[in-house]
N, C-alpha and C positions, 0 to 999 in steps of 0.2 A: 505494499499498499504506500502511495505516495504520500510525502509529507506537505499539508494545502498550507503550511505557514512559513513566512521567512521573513528577516530581519529587512526594513525596509530603508532605501539609502538614496538621498536625494541631495537639490543644491536650495538653501534658500536665498532670496536677495538682501543686500545688504545696504546701508543707509552710512553716509559719514564715515566712508573707508576709500582707500584707494580699490581696493578689493571689492567686485561686483556681487560676487555671493560666497556664501559660506557653506562646505558641507555639514549634512544631518542624517543620523540613522535615527530606527526606531529603538526605545530601551527593551522592548520583546520583541519576537517573531508577530507578525501582523497576517491575517488569512489573505492569499494573493487575489481573492476576489474582489478584496477593499485596497489594492495598490492604485490602480489608476484613480480613486475616487482622494486617495490622501494626496497624489500627485496634485490634483485640482485644486486641495484646499491648501496646501502650502503655496501653491502659486499666485495665491492672494496675501501673504505673509509677506512681511519686509521686517527686517531685525536691525538694532541701530549697534553702531560700534562705540565703546569697544566689546566685546563677547568674548566670554572665554570656553574652554574645550568643557563640555558637562552640562553647561546652563542649558534649560528647558528653554526650547522655541515654544511648543506647543503642547499644551497637557490633554490628557484624554482626546486624542485627535479620533474623530468619527463617533464618539464612544465606546472606543474599544476598553479603555483601560490603560492605554499605550501612550507612552509621552513622546515625543519627537526632543532630539538632544543636540546640540552642538557637536561636531568632533574636532573643530580646529580653532584655536583662538586667534581673535584678531584685535591688535591693539589700536590701529589706526584709523 
């Protein structure tokens, strides 16, 4: 039986920095059927610099109980 969940990875736009995007991932695996919807939800989010690796970008995405976490620190 195939696993129907996977860790979601993506990029989120960032304001106030030379970088335009910051990488993010889900705190836990998400059902594969929700990956496209997660992507759409994150496309509407902008985060501000500075941001640290481990900061929560989106809590409880799509009411799954899973948080979206920044994976790279941006200082500027």
